[in-house]
N, C-alpha and C positions, 0 to 999 in steps of 0.2 A: 691253342693249348697253353700259351703263356709267354711266348717269345715276341718281342716287339717287331713290328713290321713297317713302321713309318720311317721316313728318311732320317739319317743323322743330320742335324742342323749344320748349315754351311759354316757358321762361325767356329764350330768344333772341328769340322773336316779341314778347314783352312789352318787352324792351329796345329793339327796333327801333321799336315804336309809341310808347314814351315819349320817344324822341329825334326823332320825326317833325316837330316844330316846329323846323325848321333853316333859317331864311331866309338865313343868311350862308354864305360860302364855307368849306368844310372845309379842314383842314390836310393838305397833301400828306404831311407827315411823320407824320401821325397825332396824335391827342390825347395828352397826357401819360398819361392812363389807359390808352389802347390800347398805347402804347409799353411801359409798365410790364407790361401783361398779356402782351404778346408775349414780352418778356424773361423773365418768370416762367415761362411755359409752356416756352420753349426750355430754360431751366435744368432743369425737371422732366423733360421728354420727351427731350431730346437730351444731357443730362449736361453742358451748357455752363455756364461761368461768365458772369455778367452784366457783369463788369468788362471794358470795352473792346469790348463787343459792339454792333455797329450793327444796328438793326432798322428796317424800313420796310414799311407796309401796301401791298398791291398789289390791283389790280382782278381778283381771282382769280389763280391761278398761271399759267394759259395765256397771259395777256397778257404777263407778265414773261418767260416762256420765249420767246415769239415776238419780243420786242423787246430782250432782253438784249444780244445782239451789237451791235445798233445803239446802244443806250444806253452801251455800253462803248467805242464808237468803233472797233469792228472793221469792216473793209471789204474791198475787193478786195485780193488778195495775202495776206490772212490766212487761217489755217486754224482751223476749228472741228471738234473731235473729238466724235463722238456714238457711243453703243453700236451694235453691229452690228444688233441687233434692238431697236427703240426707238419711243417715242412720236413720231409724225411731226413735231410742232411744233419739235423741236430742229433738224431739218434745215431746216424752213420758215423759222425765225428767222435761221439763217445765210444762207440765200439772200436773204432780205429785205435783209440788210446787204451783199450782194454778195460774201460770203466763200466760200471753198472748204470743202466738207464732206468729212470722212474718217470712214467707219464702221469702227470697230475696237474690240475689247475688250482689245487688247494694245498698250500704248503703245510697247513696244520695237520694234514693227513700223514705227514712224514714223521711226526713225533720229534723227539729231542736228538735224533741221530747227528753225530758230528762228522759223518762221512761225506756230507754234501759239499762238493767243491765248486760246482758251477750250476747256476740256474738260468735257463734260457727263457726269455719272454719275447713275444712277437706281437707288436701292436703298431699299425693295423695287421691283423693276422693273415697268413696264408695257410690254408685255403679259405678261411671263413669270412675274412673281411671284418672281423670283430675288433672293436676299439676298446682298450682297457682304460678305465678312468685313472686319473692321477692318484687318487687315494689308494686304489688297488696296487698300482706300481710302487707307491711309497711303502706300503706294507711289505711288499716283496723285498725291496732294498733294505729296509730295516731288519727284516728277518735274516737276510743273508749276511748283513754286517755283524749281527750278533753272533754268527757262527763262523765268521771268517771265510765265507763263500763269495764268489764273484757272480755278479748279475750281468749277463750279456743280453742286450736288448737288440733284436733284429728289427730295424726301423726303415727297411728298404721302401716301404709304401707310405712313409710319413707324410709326404707332400700331397697325397691323394685322399684326403678326407672328403666325404660326400655329405652324409647326414650326421656326422659327428666330427669333432676336431681332435685328431690324435695328439697325444702329449709325449714328448721325448723323455727318456729316463734321465737325460742330462738337464732337464728343466729344474729350476730351483724347487718347485713344488713337489718334485719327486726325489731329487738328490739331496735336498736340504742345503744346497749351496756347496756341497763337497762331492768330488768325483771319486772318492775312495771306494774301491771295490766295484766300480761301475764302468761298463764298456757299452758304447752304442755302435752298431754296425750299419753302415749305409752303402748304397749302390747308386750308380748313375745309369744303370741298365734301363730302368723304368722312366725316371725323370727326363732323361736326355736321349733315350734310344741307343744306349751304348753297350748293349749286351755283348756285341761282337768285339768291343774294345777291352773287355774285362777290367772295368774301372770301378773300384770301390774304396772304402776307407773305414777306419775304426777310430773312435774318439772317446776320451774319458780319462780314467785314472792314469796320471803320467808315469807312475811307477810300473803299472802293468804294461803300458805301451812301451816303456823302455825295455822291459823283459822280452816282449814280443819282437821288438826291433833287433835285440841282441841275437835271438835265435834265427830270425828270418834272414839276417845278413849272411849267416853261415849256410843256411839252407837254400839260398838262391831265390827266395820269394821276393822278387823285385819287379815293380811295375816298369815297363819299358819307357825310356825318356820321351818319345813322341806321344805316348798315351798320357804321361804326366802333364805335358803341355796342353793336350786336349782337355784334360780334367780341369786345368786352370780356367780355360775358356768356358767350359760348361758350367762350372760353379759360379762364375762371375756374370753369367747372362741368365736373367730370369724370364726374358721374353719368350724364348723358345720353350721353356718349361711350362709356362702358362698356356701357350698355344697347344702343347701336347696334352696338358691336363684337360683342356676344353674338348679335344677330340675324344678323350676317354669318357668324359662326362656325357657327351652326346651318344656315344655307343652304349654306355650303361643304360641310359633311358630307353633306348630302342630295345635292348635285350631284356631288361626287366619287364617291360610291358608285354613283350612277346611271350616270355616264359610264364608269367603269371596268367596271361590270357589262355595259355595252353594247359592250365591246371597245376602248375608248379607253385610251391611256396618258397619265397626268398627268406632265408634266415641270416641274421647278422648283416654282413655285406655293407656296413656303414662306411667303409673306406677300402682303398686298395684297388686291385685290377681284376677282381673276381666276383662272381655271384655264387653264393652257396645255396644250392637248390635241393629240394626234396619233393617226391611224390608219395612218400610214405611206403616205399617198397624197397626191395633189395637194389642196391646201386647198380649192379650189373644188368638188371632188368631195364633200368632207366638208360644206361649206356647203350644197350641194344636197341631200345625204342628210338632213341635219338639217332643212332648210327644208321638205322633203316631209312631215316629222313636226310641222310647226308650231313649229320651234325656230330662233330667229335667233341667229347667232353672227358674230364678226368674222373675216374671212380673215387668216391670218398674213402674207400679202404686204403688207398695209397697213403693216406695221411693219418691213419690211426684206426685201431680196431673198433672204436665207438662210432665211426662215421660210415657205417655200412648202408645207410639209407640216404646218402647225399651224393651229389656230384658237384664238381667245380667247373664253372664256365668262365672263360677268360674274355676280357675286353680287347685283347691284343689281336684283332683282325682288322682288315681293311674295311672301310665304310661299305664297299660293295658286298663283301662277304657277310658283314653284320646284317645288312638289309636282306641278304639271301636267307639267313637263319630265320629272321622274322617272317619272311614269306612262306617258308616251309612249315612253320609252326601255326600259321594262320588257319 
């Protein structure tokens, strides 16, 4: 359904254990070593320059997604824009803040409204696996800057491009070399199998990051010290990440062949940990058809009212179970 199942790499587990004697309060801003590790990784993976870049560790990425509107001071009368088919927590976070949610993939449909305070983008997308081109992301950033809105880009699946190369909002071709009004949200849950560690971070506009830090210090939103040490190890080691990527690549090939062979159509799915599938019928019929074969998938309507004929299939199962799905669909 989406949770990693492969072992936590030994290099990360060792770092966690070595830092377990941590009687004092950890730094909300992250240790100097962690801030440096985040900045270095963002530079490598996102094509970002480290000069003028704000970084901040978070308790996984879901926590930040849920509370970002509140932390930014967004509330009643403000508008938060989310993709038409999207991770549900974007909308949940806006509602927690009392803001109005608009689902759209076309900002021009919003008209000249000044009420938009936050625009969420997600590339590679969950659940669709869709990759947004740099030109599209640049238009979103330009549009938001003209109106004083923040662009928050959920990039948790950025390292998992398959048939397309995802681009970060922090890339100069998107940001124009400035981080003003831009935040990128990242997670080590998928890259490093650290969903159980709750290890994520946000990078971008240093002024926005400073405001987030100010509130988070008082709200107790602090990543534990041993987890911070584990994050340093994870971000500094690409070998385990590439090995995990290859596991997912192999599983994706098996599942894509099995589902297309069983009459499904794969849409988007250029990147990320999911296949976005349809049989041209109500998604609950598809869920039921697969459940009768011992295969559990997520109904498309979980992700938006326009996704009623799709299901999401995750690559996050063991090789044995992936092979079992293929056998049951044969």
